[in-house]
TIDREN-785360 format. One line per 8 residues: number of its first residue (from 1); for each residue z, x, y of N, C-alpha, C, O. Coordinates in steps of 0.1 Angstrom, whole numbers, plus 2048, in hexadecimal, padded with zeros to 3 digits. Last residue first. Example, Ala and Ser with C-alpha at 12.3 -4.5 7.8 and 13.67 -1.06 7.14 Angstrom:
# residues 2
2) 847:880:7EA:847:889:7F5:84F:881:800:850:886:80B; 84E:884:7C7:84E:87B:7D3:84E:884:7DF:855:88E:7DF;
END
This chain:
# residues 317
317) AC1:D0F:DC6:AC3:D06:DC6:AB5:D00:DC6:AB4:CF4:DC7; ADB:D2A:DC0:ACF:D29:DC0:ACC:D18:DBD:AD3:D13:DB5; AED:D47:DD3:AEE:D37:DCE:ADE:D35:DCE:AD6:D39:DD6; B02:D61:DCC:AF5:D5D:DCF:AF8:D4D:DC8:AFF:D49:DBE; B1A:D77:DDA:B14:D6C:DD0:B09:D68:DD7:B07:D6A:DE3; B1A:D9A:DDD:B28:D92:DDF:B24:D82:DD5:B29:D81:DCA; B09:DB4:DD6:B06:DA9:DD5:B16:D9F:DD5:B1C:D9F:DCA; B0A:DCC:DED:B0B:DC9:DE0:B07:DBA:DDF:B02:DB5:DE9;
309) AFE:DEF:DF7:AFD:DE3:DF9:B03:DDE:DEB:B02:DE5:DE1; B02:E11:E0E:B03:E07:E01:B04:DF9:E03:B09:DF4:E0E; B04:E1A:E24:AF4:E1E:E21:AF5:E12:E12:AEC:E0E:E0C; B1E:E0A:E35:B16:E17:E33:B0A:E12:E2D:B05:E07:E30; B21:DE8:E21:B24:DF9:E26:B20:E01:E26:B1B:E05:E1C; B15:DC9:E17:B0C:DDA:E20:B18:DE0:E25:B1A:DDE:E31; B14:DB1:E08:B1D:DB8:E12:B16:DC9:E12:B17:DD1:E09; B04:D97:E05:B04:DA2:E02:B0F:DAA:E0E:B11:DA8:E1B;
301) AFE:D73:DFD:B03:D7D:E02:B04:D8A:DFE:B04:D8A:DF2; AE0:D5F:DF6:AEC:D68:DF2:AF3:D6C:DFC:AEE:D68:E07; ACF:D40:DEB:AD4:D49:DF9:ADD:D55:DF2:AE0:D53:DE6; AAB:D37:DE5:AB9:D40:DDF:AC1:D40:DEC:ABB:D41:DF7; A99:D1B:DD3:AA2:D22:DE5:AAE:D25:DDC:AB5:D20:DD4; A7B:D16:DC4:A89:D18:DC7:A8B:D1D:DD1:A83:D23:DD8; A63:CF9:DBC:A66:D04:DC5:A76:D09:DC2:A7E:D01:DBE; A47:CF3:DA9:A51:CF3:DAB:A57:CFD:DB5:A52:D08:DB6;
293) A28:CF5:D9F:A32:CE7:DA6:A41:CE5:DA6:A47:CDA:DA4; A24:D12:DAB:A1D:D05:DA3:A25:CFA:DAA:A27:CF8:DB6; A3E:D1F:DC1:A34:D23:DAF:A30:D18:DAE:A39:D10:DAF; A51:D2B:DD6:A4A:D1E:DCF:A3D:D25:DCB:A35:D2D:DD0; A73:D38:DDF:A64:D3D:DD9:A5C:D2D:DD7:A64:D24:DD7; A85:D3F:DFC:A7E:D35:DF4:A71:D3B:DEB:A68:D40:DF1; AA3:D51:E09:A94:D52:DFE:A93:D45:DF9:A9C:D40:DF4; ABA:D64:E1B:AB3:D4D:E17:AAB:D58:E12:AAB:D64:E15;
285) ADA:D72:E18:ACA:D6F:E17:ACA:D66:E0F:AD0:D62:E06; AF0:D7A:E33:AEA:D71:E2C:ADC:D72:E25:AD3:D73:E2D; B06:D99:E38:AF9:D95:E38:AFC:D89:E2F:B05:D88:E26; B1F:DAB:E41:B1B:D9D:E39:B0E:D99:E3F:B0D:D95:E4A; B27:DBE:E57:B24:DC4:E48:B20:DB8:E3F:B1E:DBB:E33; B17:DC6:E74:B1F:DBF:E68:B1B:DC8:E5B:B14:DD1:E57; B21:DD2:E96:B1C:DD3:E8A:B1F:DCB:E7F:B2B:DC8:E7E; B32:DCE:EAE:B20:DCB:EB0:B1D:DCF:E9D:B12:DCB:E9A;
277) B49:DB5:EAD:B48:DC5:EAA:B38:DC4:EAD:B32:DB9:EAE; B6A:DA5:EB2:B59:DA5:EB6:B57:DB6:EB4:B5E:DBF:EB7; B85:DA3:EAD:B7F:D95:EAD:B70:D99:EAF:B69:D8E:EAF; B8E:DBC:EA8:B93:DB0:E9F:B86:DA4:EA1:B7F:D9E:E98; B8A:DCA:EBF:B83:DCB:EB3:B83:DC5:EA6:B7B:DC6:E9D; B8A:DB4:ED9:B94:DBE:ED2:B89:DBC:EC4:B83:DB3:EBF; B88:DAC:EFA:B86:DAF:EEE:B89:DB5:EE1:B8B:DC1:EE3; B95:D99:F19:B9E:DA6:F0D:B91:DA2:F01:B8F:D96:EFF;
269) B8E:D8C:F36:B8F:D89:F26:B8C:D95:F23:B82:D9C:F28; B86:D93:F50:B9A:D91:F49:B9D:D90:F3D:BA8:D92:F38; B74:D93:F55:B7A:DA4:F53:B85:D9B:F4C:B8C:D9F:F43; B58:D80:F53:B67:D7F:F51:B6B:D88:F4A:B69:D89:F3E; B3E:D85:F48:B44:D84:F57:B4E:D83:F57:B50:D85:F63; B3C:DA6:F35:B43:D99:F35:B46:D97:F43:B4D:D9E:F4A; B32:DBE:F31:B28:DB6:F38:B32:DA6:F39:B2D:D9C:F3E; B48:DCC:F28:B42:DD1:F36:B39:DC3:F3C:B39:DBF:F48;
261) B49:DC7:F0C:B53:DC0:F18:B4E:DC5:F26:B53:DBF:F30; B33:DCE:F05:B31:DC2:F04:B40:DBE:F0D:B41:DB4:F13; B34:DE6:F0B:B2C:DE9:F0E:B2E:DD7:F0E:B2A:DD2:F19; B4F:DED:EF5:B52:DF0:F04:B43:DE7:F09:B48:DDD:F0E; B3E:DE3:EDC:B49:DDC:EE0:B4C:DDB:EF0:B4B:DD1:EF7; B1F:DF3:EE1:B2F:DF2:EDA:B34:DEA:EE3:B31:DEA:EEE; B07:DE6:EE7:B04:DF2:EE0:B12:DF9:ED8:B12:E00:ECE; AF6:DC8:EEA:B02:DD0:EEC:AFF:DDE:EE1:AF8:DDF:ED7;
253) AD4:DC9:EF6:ADE:DC8:EEC:AEA:DD1:EF0:AEA:DDC:EF6; AC2:DBC:F0E:AC9:DC6:F0B:AD4:DC7:F00:ADF:DC5:F05; AB9:DA1:F0F:AB2:DAB:F1D:AB7:DBA:F11:AAE:DC2:F0D; AC7:D94:EFE:AB7:D92:EFF:AB5:D9E:F06:AAD:DA5:F01; AE4:D92:F09:ADD:DA0:F02:AD0:D9D:F00:ACA:DA8:F01; AE1:D82:F18:AE6:D8E:F21:ADE:D98:F17:AD6:DA1:F19; AE6:D6B:F14:ADC:D71:F15:AD5:D7E:F1C:ACB:D82:F21; AFF:D71:F04:AF5:D6B:EFF:AE6:D6D:F04:ADD:D70:EFD;
245) B0B:D6C:F1C:B0B:D7B:F16:B00:D7D:F0E:AF8:D86:F0F; B09:D56:F26:B02:D5C:F2F:B04:D6C:F22:AFB:D74:F23; B16:D44:F0E:B08:D44:F10:B03:D50:F1F:AF7:D50:F20; B2F:D50:F15:B27:D50:F08:B16:D53:F0C:B0F:D5D:F0C; B37:D40:F33:B38:D55:F31:B29:D58:F20:B1F:D5F:F20; B36:D26:F26:B2C:D2D:F32:B2E:D3B:F2F:B26:D42:F28; B49:D27:F16:B3F:D29:F0E:B36:D29:F1A:B2B:D2B:F16; B63:D45:F1F:B60:D37:F1B:B53:D36:F18:B4D:D41:F17;
237) B7B:D59:F0D:B6A:D59:F11:B66:D4B:F10:B66:D45:F05; B92:D55:F02:B92:D58:F10:B84:D53:F13:B82:D49:F1A; B89:D69:EE2:B99:D61:EEB:B92:D62:EF8:B8E:D6D:EFB; B73:D63:ED2:B75:D6C:ED7:B7C:D65:EE3:B76:D5E:EEB; B68:D4B:EC0:B69:D58:EBC:B73:D63:EC2:B7A:D6B:EBB; B58:D3B:ED3:B67:D36:ECB:B69:D3E:EC7:B75:D3F:ECC; B46:D48:EDF:B4F:D3E:EEC:B5D:D38:EDE:B67:D32:EE1; B38:D4F:ECA:B41:D59:ED2:B48:D50:EDA:B53:D54:EDC;
229) B2E:D38:EBF:B37:D3D:EB7:B3D:D4B:EBF:B46:D51:EBA; B20:D2B:ED0:B2C:D24:ED1:B33:D2C:ECA:B3F:D2B:ECB; B0B:D42:ED6:B11:D3A:EE3:B21:D38:EDC:B2B:D3D:EE0; B06:D53:EB7:B01:D49:EC2:B0C:D4A:ECC:B16:D51:ECA; B08:D73:EB0:B11:D68:EAD:B07:D62:EBB:B02:D69:EC4; AFD:D8F:EB3:AF9:D83:EAB:AFB:D7C:EAA:AF5:D77:EA1; B0C:DA0:EC2:AFB:DA1:EC1:AF3:D97:EB8:AE7:D97:EB5; B29:D9C:EB6:B26:D99:EC8:B11:D97:EC8:B0A:D8F:ECE;
221) B31:D92:E9D:B26:D9F:EA1:B22:D99:EB1:B19:D92:EB5; B56:D8D:E94:B48:D88:E98:B44:D94:EA1:B4A:D9C:EA8; B66:DA1:E7A:B66:D9E:E89:B54:D94:E8D:B49:D96:E88; B73:D8D:E5D:B68:D97:E61:B68:D96:E72:B6B:D8B:E76; B89:D8E:E3B:B88:D8D:E4B:B7A:D98:E51:B76:DA3:E4D; B74:D8C:E21:B7D:D8F:E2B:B7A:D8F:E38:B6F:D8F:E3E; B5E:D7D:E16:B69:D7E:E0C:B76:D88:E13:B80:D8B:E0C; B57:D5C:E2B:B58:D6E:E25:B66:D73:E21:B72:D71:E25;
213) B4D:D41:E34:B57:D47:E2B:B54:D51:E25:B50:D50:E1A; B3E:D33:E50:B3E:D38:E43:B4A:D3F:E42:B51:D43:E4B; B32:D26:E72:B3B:D27:E69:B35:D2E:E5D:B29:D2F:E5E; B14:D1D:E78:B1E:D26:E7D:B2F:D24:E7D:B36:D21:E87; B02:D0E:E69:B00:D1A:E71:B0C:D22:E78:B0B:D2E:E7B; B14:CF8:E61:B13:CFD:E5A:B0E:D0F:E5D:B13:D19:E58; B1C:CE6:E75:B23:CEF:E75:B1C:CF9:E6A:B21:D04:E6A; B0C:CCB:E6F:B0F:CD3:E7A:B13:CE0:E78:B09:CE7:E78;
205) B0D:CCC:E4F:B07:CCF:E59:B05:CD3:E69:AFE:CDC:E6D; B27:CC4:E52:B27:CCF:E50:B19:CD5:E52:B17:CE0:E57; B2B:CAA:E5D:B34:CB6:E67:B2A:CBF:E62:B23:CC3:E6B; B1A:C9B:E47:B16:C9D:E56:B1B:CA8:E5F:B14:CAE:E67; B2E:C9A:E37:B1F:CA4:E34:B19:CA7:E42:B16:CB2:E47; B51:CA2:E45:B43:C95:E3C:B38:CA0:E3F:B38:CAA:E46; B75:CA3:E45:B66:CA8:E42:B5A:CA3:E40:B5A:C9B:E37; B88:C96:E3F:B80:C91:E4D:B7A:C99:E4E:B75:C99:E5A;
197) B9B:CAA:E29:B9A:C9C:E2E:B93:C9A:E3D:B9A:C9D:E46; B86:CC3:E1E:B93:CBE:E28:B90:CB3:E2B:B84:CB0:E2E; B70:CC4:E09:B82:CC3:E04:B8B:CBE:E0F:B96:CB8:E0D; B60:CCC:E1C:B62:CBE:E19:B6B:CBE:E0D:B6B:CB3:E08; B61:CE8:E19:B68:CE1:E22:B68:CD3:E22:B70:CCD:E29; B50:CF0:E03:B5D:CF0:E00:B65:CE8:E0B:B6F:CE3:E07; B35:CF9:E13:B36:CED:E0E:B46:CE7:E0B:B49:CDC:E0E; B3C:D12:E1B:B3C:D06:E24:B41:CFC:E20:B4B:CF6:E24;
189) B51:D20:E03:B4A:D1D:E08:B4D:D13:E11:B57:D0C:E12; B70:D24:DFC:B66:D2F:DF7:B54:D2B:E02:B4D:D35:E07; B8C:D17:DFB:B81:D16:DFF:B7B:D25:E02:B80:D2F:E08; BA0:D0C:DDC:B9E:D18:DE9:B93:D1A:DE9:B8D:D1C:DDF; BAA:CEB:DDA:B9F:CF4:DD7:BA2:D00:DE1:BA5:CFE:DED; BD3:CEE:DD0:BC3:CE8:DD8:BB8:CF0:DD5:BBA:CFA:DCD; BE2:CE5:DB2:BDB:CEB:DB6:BCF:CEB:DC1:BC3:CE9:DBD; BF6:CCC:DA8:BEA:CD4:DA4:BE8:CD7:DB8:BEA:CD1:DC2;
181) C18:CD6:D9D:C11:CCD:DAA:C03:CD8:DA6:C03:CE4:DA3; C22:CD5:D7B:C1F:CDE:D84:C18:CD2:D93:C13:CC8:D90; C37:CD8:D5F:C2C:CD0:D6A:C2A:CD8:D73:C30:CE3:D74; C39:CDB:D3E:C3C:CE3:D4C:C33:CDD:D52:C28:CDD:D4E; C48:CD2:D1F:C3F:CD1:D25:C42:CD1:D35:C4B:CCA:D3A; C5D:CD3:D0E:C54:CE2:D0B:C49:CE1:D11:C40:CEA:D10; C7B:CCB:D25:C72:CCE:D13:C69:CD9:D12:C6B:CE5:D14; C69:CCF:D43:C72:CC0:D38:C6B:CC1:D26:C61:CBD:D1F;
173) C6C:CDD:D5D:C68:CDF:D4D:C72:CD2:D4A:C7D:CCE:D4C; C64:CD9:D7F:C6C:CD6:D73:C65:CD4:D63:C5D:CCC:D5F; C42:CEB:D88:C50:CE3:D86:C5C:CDB:D7E:C58:CD9:D72; C41:D05:D99:C3F:CFF:D8D:C4B:CF7:D92:C55:CF8:D9A; C24:D0D:DB1:C31:D0A:DAF:C32:D01:DA5:C2B:CF7:DA3; C09:D22:DB3:C10:D15:DB1:C19:D15:DAF:C1B:D1F:DA8; C07:D36:DD4:C08:D3A:DC7:C13:D2D:DC0:C1F:D2C:DC2; BF2:D31:DEC:C03:D2E:DE6:C02:D2F:DD7:BFC:D27:DD1;
165) BD9:D28:DF1:BDB:D37:DEF:BE7:D3B:DEA:BE9:D46:DE5; BD8:D10:DF7:BD2:D14:DE9:BD5:D1E:DE4:BD5:D21:DD8; BE4:D08:E10:BEA:D08:E03:BE4:D0F:DF4:BEB:D12:DEA; BD7:D18:E20:BE0:D22:E20:BE7:D1A:E13:BEE:D20:E0C; BC1:D06:E1E:BBF:D15:E1A:BCA:D1C:E1A:BC9:D28:E15; BCC:CF1:E2D:BC9:CF1:E1C:BC9:CFD:E1A:BD3:D01:E14; BCF:CFD:E43:BD7:CF6:E3D:BD5:CF4:E2E:BDE:CF6:E25; BB7:D03:E4C:BC1:D08:E4C:BCD:D08:E40:BD0:D0F:E37;
157) BAB:CE7:E50:BA8:CEF:E49:BAE:CF9:E45:BAC:CFC:E39; BBF:CD8:E65:BBF:CD3:E54:BB7:CDD:E4C:BBA:CDD:E40; BB9:CE9:E76:BC4:CEB:E71:BC6:CE8:E68:BCD:CEF:E60; BA1:CDE:E7B:B9E:CF0:E79:BAF:CEE:E76:BB1:CF8:E6E; B9A:CC6:E7E:B9A:CC7:E73:BA0:CD8:E70:BA4:CDD:E65; BA2:CC2:E9E:BB0:CBF:E96:BAD:CC5:E81:BB6:CC6:E78; B8D:CBD:EA7:B90:CCF:EA3:B9D:CD1:EA0:BA4:CDB:EA0; B6E:CAA:E9B:B7D:CA9:EA0:B86:CB9:EA0:B84:CC0:E96;
149) B52:CB3:EAF:B57:CAF:EA3:B67:CB4:EA7:B6B:CBB:EB0; B3F:CC1:EC3:B43:CB3:EC5:B52:CAB:EB8:B58:CA1:EB9; B3F:CD9:EBF:B36:CD2:EB8:B38:CBE:EBA:B34:CB3:EB6; B55:CE1:ED0:B45:CE3:ED8:B3A:CD9:ED3:B31:CD3:ED9; B67:CD8:EBD:B67:CD1:EC7:B58:CD4:ECD:B50:CCB:ECF; B61:CF2:EAC:B64:CE2:EA8:B5D:CD9:EB2:B52:CD4:EB0; B69:D07:EB9:B59:D07:EB4:B5A:CF6:EB0:B51:CEF:EB4; B85:D03:EBC:B7B:D02:ECE:B6B:D03:EC1:B62:CFB:EC5;
141) B8F:D08:EA5:B90:CFB:EA9:B88:CF4:EB7:B85:CE9:EBC; B87:D1C:E9E:B83:D15:E97:B83:D05:E9B:B7C:CFB:E98; B9C:D26:EB2:B8E:D30:EB4:B84:D22:EAE:B7C:D1E:EB5; BB3:D1F:EA9:BB3:D1D:EB3:BA1:D1D:EB6:B9A:D14:EBB; BB4:D2E:E91:BB9:D1F:E8E:BB3:D19:E9D:BB0:D0E:E9D; BB1:D44:E9B:BA9:D43:E94:BAC:D38:E91:BA2:D35:E8A; BD2:D47:E9E:BC4:D4B:EAB:BBA:D43:EA7:BB9:D39:EAF; BDE:D41:E8C:BE1:D39:E9B:BD2:D3B:EA1:BCA:D33:EA7;
133) BD9:D46:E6C:BD7:D4E:E7A:BD4:D44:E85:BC8:D40:E87; BF1:D41:E53:BE6:D3A:E5D:BE9:D43:E64:BF4:D49:E66; BEC:D53:E30:BF8:D53:E42:BEC:D4B:E49:BE0:D4E:E46; BE1:D5A:E1A:BED:D4D:E1A:BEF:D4E:E28:BF8:D45:E2B; BCD:D72:E21:BDD:D74:E1A:BE3:D64:E1C:BEF:D65:E21; BC4:D5E:E41:BC0:D6C:E36:BCA:D6B:E2E:BD2:D63:E33; BB6:D41:E4A:BC1:D4A:E41:BC2:D55:E3A:BC0:D55:E2E; BA3:D49:E5D:BAB:D3F:E5D:BB7:D3E:E53:BC1:D38:E56;
125) B8F:D5B:E54:B9A:D62:E5A:BA4:D58:E61:BAD:D5D:E69; B81:D49:E48:B8B:D55:E3D:B96:D59:E45:BA2:D5A:E43; B6C:D3F:E55:B79:D38:E51:B81:D40:E4B:B8A:D3A:E47; B60:D54:E70:B60:D59:E5F:B6D:D53:E5A:B77:D5A:E59; B42:D48:E7E:B4F:D4B:E7B:B52:D4B:E70:B4C:D45:E66; B21:D5F:E82:B29:D51:E79:B3A:D4F:E7D:B3E:D5A:E82; B1A:D75:E7D:B19:D6D:E86:B1B:D61:E88:B16:D5A:E91; B20:D80:E63:B28:D84:E6B:B26:D7D:E7A:B2F:D7F:E82;
117) B0A:D7E:E54:B11:D74:E55:B1E:D73:E5B:B25:D6A:E5A; AE4:D7E:E5F:AF4:D87:E66:B00:D7B:E64:B02:D72:E6C; ACC:D7C:E4E:AD4:D72:E59:AE1:D7B:E55:AE6:D7D:E4A; AAB:D7E:E42:AB8:D7F:E40:AC5:D7E:E4F:AC1:D81:E5A; A96:D65:E2F:A9A:D6D:E3E:AA5:D72:E39:AAA:D6D:E2F; A77:D59:E24:A81:D58:E25:A86:D62:E2E:A7E:D69:E35; A5C:D4F:E09:A61:D50:E1A:A6D:D52:E17:A71:D4F:E0B; A43:D54:DF5:A4E:D55:DF3:A50:D57:E03:A49:D5F:E0A;
109) A2D:D44:DDD:A30:D45:DE8:A3D:D48:DE9:A45:D41:DE2; A16:D45:DBD:A22:D44:DC1:A21:D48:DD5:A17:D4D:DDA; 9FD:D4B:DB4:9FE:D3B:DBB:A09:D3D:DC0:A0A:D36:DCA; A03:D60:DA2:9F8:D64:DAE:9F8:D57:DB8:9F4:D58:DC4; A1A:D50:D94:A1B:D5F:D9E:A15:D5B:DA4:A18:D54:DAC; A03:D45:D86:A0A:D3B:D8B:A13:D46:D94:A12:D43:D9F; 9F3:D5A:D75:9ED:D48:D80:9F6:D49:D8C:9F3:D4C:D97; 9FC:D79:D79:9FF:D6D:D70:9F9:D64:D7E:9FA:D66:D8A;
101) 9E4:D91:D81:9F4:D89:D86:9F3:D7E:D7B:9E8:D7C:D76; 9D2:DA3:D7D:9DD:DA0:D74:9E9:D9A:D74:9F3:D9B:D6C; 9BD:D9D:D98:9B8:DA1:D86:9C2:DA0:D7D:9BE:D9C:D72; 9D2:D9E:DAD:9CC:D8E:DA1:9C0:D93:D94:9BD:D8D:D89; 9EB:DB2:DAE:9DF:DAF:DAB:9D8:DA5:DA1:9D7:DA4:D95; 9FF:DA4:DCB:9FD:DA7:DB9:9EF:DA9:DBC:9E9:DA5:DC6; A02:D9C:DE2:A07:DAE:DE0:A08:DAF:DCF:A0E:DB7:DC8; 9F9:D88:DE6:9EE:D92:DED:9F7:D9D:DED:9F5:DA7:DF5;
93) A07:D77:DD4:9F4:D7C:DD2:9EB:D84:DDA:9DF:D87:DD8; A15:D6C:DDF:A13:D73:DDC:A0A:D7D:DD9:A07:D88:DDD; A11:D5C:E02:A0F:D5F:DFA:A0C:D6E:DEF:A06:D78:DF3; A2F:D56:E18:A26:D62:E18:A20:D5E:E07:A29:D5C:DFE; A3E:D44:E31:A38:D44:E25:A2E:D4E:E24:A26:D51:E2D; A50:D66:E43:A47:D59:E41:A3E:D5A:E35:A38:D63:E2F; A6C:D72:E47:A61:D72:E3F:A56:D66:E3E:A58:D5D:E36; A7E:D7D:E67:A79:D75:E5A:A6D:D77:E53:A64:D7D:E59;
85) A8E:D97:E73:A82:D92:E6F:A7E:D87:E65:A7C:D8B:E59; AA5:DA3:E6C:AA3:D97:E6F:A99:D8E:E70:A99:D82:E6E; A96:DBC:E63:AA6:DB6:E5C:AA8:DAB:E5E:AAC:DA4:E55; A95:DD3:E7A:A8A:DC8:E6E:A94:DBB:E66:A92:DB0:E6A; AA4:DBD:E98:AA2:DCA:E8F:A97:DC3:E84:A93:DB8:E82; AAD:DAE:EB0:A9F:DB1:EAF:A9F:DC2:EA3:A9B:DCE:EA5; AC4:DA8:EAA:ABC:D9C:EA1:AB0:DA2:EA7:AA6:D9D:EA3; AD6:DC2:EA0:AD6:DB5:EA6:ACC:DAD:EA2:ACC:DAB:E96;
77) AF5:DDA:E95:AEC:DCD:E91:AE4:DC5:E9E:AEC:DC0:EA7; AF3:DFD:E9A:AF9:DEF:E9C:AF1:DE2:E97:AE5:DE3:E94; AED:E15:E8B:AFB:E0E:E8B:AFF:E06:E90:B0B:E03:E8E; AD2:E1E:E7B:AD8:E14:E84:AE2:E17:E81:AE5:E1B:E76; AC7:E2B:E66:AC1:E2F:E71:AC7:E26:E7E:AC2:E27:E89; AD6:E23:E4C:AD1:E2E:E52:ACB:E34:E5E:ACA:E40:E5F; AD4:E06:E4E:AE1:E10:E52:ADF:E17:E55:AE1:E18:E61; ABB:DFF:E4B:ABD:DFD:E5A:ACC:E06:E59:ACF:E0C:E63;
69) ABC:E04:E2D:AB1:E0E:E36:AB6:E0C:E46:AB4:E16:E4E; ACC:DEE:E24:AD0:DFB:E22:AC9:E05:E2E:AD0:E0B:E35; ABC:DD8:E2E:AC7:DD7:E32:ACA:DE8:E31:ACA:DEE:E3B; AA6:DDD:E1A:A9E:DDD:E2B:AB0:DDE:E2D:AB2:DEA:E2F; AB2:DDF:E02:AAB:DE9:E07:AA6:DE9:E16:AA4:DF3:E1D; AB5:DC0:E06:AC3:DCC:E03:ABC:DDA:E07:AC2:DE0:E10; A9F:DB3:E02:AA6:DB7:E0F:AB6:DBB:E0F:ABF:DBA:E17; A9A:DBD:DE7:A8D:DC6:DF4:A99:DC3:DFF:A9D:DCD:E05;
61) AAA:DB1:DD8:AA7:DBB:DD6:A9F:DC2:DE7:AA2:DCC:DEE; A9F:D99:DE3:AA9:D98:DE4:AAE:DA4:DE2:AB8:DA6:DE9; A89:D94:DD7:A8A:D96:DE1:A94:D97:DE5:A92:D94:DF1; A90:D98:DBA:A82:DA4:DC1:A87:DA1:DD0:A8A:DAB:DD6; A97:D7C:DB6:AA1:D89:DB6:A97:D97:DBC:A9D:D9F:DC3; A7E:D6C:DBC:A8E:D6D:DC0:A96:D7B:DC3:A9A:D80:DCD; A76:D73:DA5:A71:D79:DB2:A74:D79:DBD:A70:D80:DC6; A87:D6F:D90:A83:D7C:D96:A7B:D7E:D9F:A77:D89:DA1;
53) A87:D51:D96:A93:D56:D98:A91:D67:D95:A9B:D6D:D99; A6C:D4F:D91:A70:D49:D9E:A7F:D52:DA0:A81:D58:DAB; A69:D56:D71:A63:D58:D7C:A66:D56:D90:A61:D5D:D9A; A7E:D3C:D6C:A7C:D48:D69:A75:D54:D74:A7B:D5A:D7D; A71:D29:D73:A7B:D28:D75:A7E:D3A:D77:A80:D41:D82; A5A:D2B:D62:A52:D29:D71:A64:D2A:D78:A63:D2D:D84; A63:D27:D48:A5B:D33:D4B:A5B:D34:D5C:A5C:D3F:D62; A69:D0C:D45:A76:D19:D46:A6F:D28:D4A:A75:D31:D4F;
45) A54:CFD:D4B:A5C:CFE:D59:A68:D08:D56:A70:D0C:D5F; A43:D06:D32:A41:D0B:D41:A4D:D0D:D4D:A4F:D17:D54; A5B:CF9:D23:A57:D07:D22:A53:D10:D2D:A58:D1B:D32; A56:CDE:D2B:A64:CE4:D2E:A62:CF7:D2A:A68:D00:D2F; A3B:CDA:D26:A3A:CDA:D32:A4C:CDF:D34:A4F:CE5:D3F; A39:CDA:D09:A34:CEB:D12:A39:CEA:D1F:A3B:CF4:D26; A4C:CCA:CFE:A53:CD4:CFD:A45:CDF:D06:A48:CEA:D09; A3A:CB6:D0B:A48:CB8:D0F:A4B:CC3:D11:A4E:CC8:D1C;
37) A28:CB6:CF6:A22:CB8:D01:A31:CBF:D0C:A32:CC9:D12; A33:CB5:CDD:A31:CBE:CDF:A2D:CC2:CEF:A2F:CCD:CF3; A38:C95:CE4:A40:CA2:CE5:A3C:CAE:CE4:A42:CB5:CEC; A1E:C8B:CE2:A25:C8D:CF1:A31:C94:CF3:A35:C98:CFE; A15:C94:CC9:A0D:C9F:CD5:A17:C9B:CE4:A18:CA3:CEE; A29:C86:CBE:A26:C90:CBA:A22:C9B:CC7:A27:CA4:CCC; A1F:C6F:CCB:A2C:C70:CC6:A29:C7F:CC5:A26:C83:CD1; A03:C6E:CBD:A08:C69:CD0:A14:C6D:CCE:A12:C76:CD7;
29) A08:C6E:CA2:A01:C78:CA3:9FE:C77:CB2:9F8:C81:CB6; A16:C54:C9B:A1B:C5F:C99:A14:C69:CA2:A1B:C6D:CAB; 9FD:C40:CA6:A0B:C3F:CAE:A11:C4F:CAD:A13:C56:CB7; 9F0:C4A:C94:9EC:C49:CA4:9F9:C4E:CA7:9FE:C59:CA9; 9FC:C39:C7C:9F6:C4B:C7D:9F6:C4F:C88:9FD:C58:C8A; 9FC:C23:C83:A07:C27:C81:A04:C39:C85:A08:C41:C8D; 9DC:C18:C89:9E7:C18:C91:9F8:C21:C8E:9FF:C24:C97; 9DD:C1D:C6B:9D5:C29:C76:9DE:C26:C86:9E4:C2E:C8C;
21) 9EB:C09:C61:9EC:C1C:C5B:9E3:C22:C64:9E2:C2E:C62; 9E2:BF6:C67:9EC:BF3:C6C:9F2:C07:C6A:9FB:C0D:C70; 9C7:BF4:C5F:9CA:BF6:C6D:9D7:BFA:C75:9D9:BFF:C80; 9C7:BF2:C41:9C7:BFD:C48:9C7:C01:C55:9C7:C0D:C58; 9D9:BD9:C44:9DF:BE4:C3F:9D6:BF2:C43:9DC:BFC:C48; 9BF:BCC:C4C:9CB:BC9:C53:9D4:BD4:C54:9D9:BD9:C5F; 9B3:BD0:C33:9AC:BD2:C40:9B5:BD5:C4F:9B3:BDC:C58; 9BC:BC7:C21:9BC:BD2:C1F:9B7:BDA:C2F:9B7:BE5:C33;
13) 9BB:BA9:C2A:9CD:BB3:C2B:9CE:BBF:C27:9D8:BC5:C28; 9A2:BA5:C24:9AB:BA3:C32:9B4:BAD:C31:9B4:BB7:C38; 99D:BAA:C09:999:BB7:C12:99D:BAF:C1F:99C:BB7:C28; 9AC:B94:BFC:9B3:BA5:BFE:9AC:BAC:C06:9B3:BB4:C0B; 9A1:B82:C0D:9AC:B82:C0D:9AE:B89:C0D:9B3:B8E:C17; 987:B82:BF9:987:B86:C05:996:B84:C0E:993:B85:C1A; 994:B7C:BDE:98C:B88:BE4:98C:B8B:BF2:991:B96:BF6; 99A:B64:BE0:9A4:B6B:BE2:99F:B79:BE3:9A7:B81:BE8;
5) 97E:B5A:BE6:984:B55:BEF:994:B64:BF0:998:B6B:BFA; 973:B5F:BCB:96B:B66:BD8:97A:B63:BE3:980:B6D:BE6; 975:B48:BBD:97D:B58:BB7:97A:B60:BC1:981:B6A:BC1; 968:B36:BC0:974:B37:BC4:97B:B44:BC3:985:B47:BCA; 954:B39:BBB:952:B37:BCD:95E:B3C:BCD:962:B44:BD5;
END
């Protein structure tokens, strides 16, 4: 009887060791399966990201083709042309053979639109080549005032742009050390206005559809610009007259600047080709693709010269 007790204790220890080893093995296997699942999901996410990017790049090529074709048949850009028609959210399996389409691609949707970048106030005009343009500063100040924002921010923006475009001045040399003043941020996107003291994200939300930074100075397209931009960008044009002109072009678009000038309520207002135009060289392309559990948005700026076009920049988020 005394010999049986140690044997039972040994069996109990063996059982406990077996349970511990089994638990350890299960833990190791579960960890391996979890790591494998994470890797598989990571690969799937990368594949989905690439597919979404390729779909949006294809949509961008399609938008460029629409703009080039428009230039072949029309010398005037208006809001009743094919490029101005938005693409509602559309399932891509309507255009792909379901028998050969990837399951994710077949369930993807695409939406987007093309908008006239010259329907906005081009803030590049505030300080072209490092020289502040007082007329453009006044135009931006008027736009800010119409949106109930501080008009003094227009001059602050121009000052920052002028400082950013100046060549950095070298400081005094001390031995082998050379000091220079920090260079201000060069504004190239609307979001960069946050670098101007006084601007807030809420202000940019109110301005984002009215202002833009384009690579060069441009006139406003009077066929596409809203009344707020027309009143700010054309010297002497009142907000009431700008609203009347927007209503007028809904009946008949402006075919040339002389046509626009003839329909001005105040005939004393003179319009130059530097201020206004009926054609556009810069367009914004917005696109969104939804695929499986993720979505991707894109915005691109396209420059069109005649029947040729090129991509200026593209942003994804």
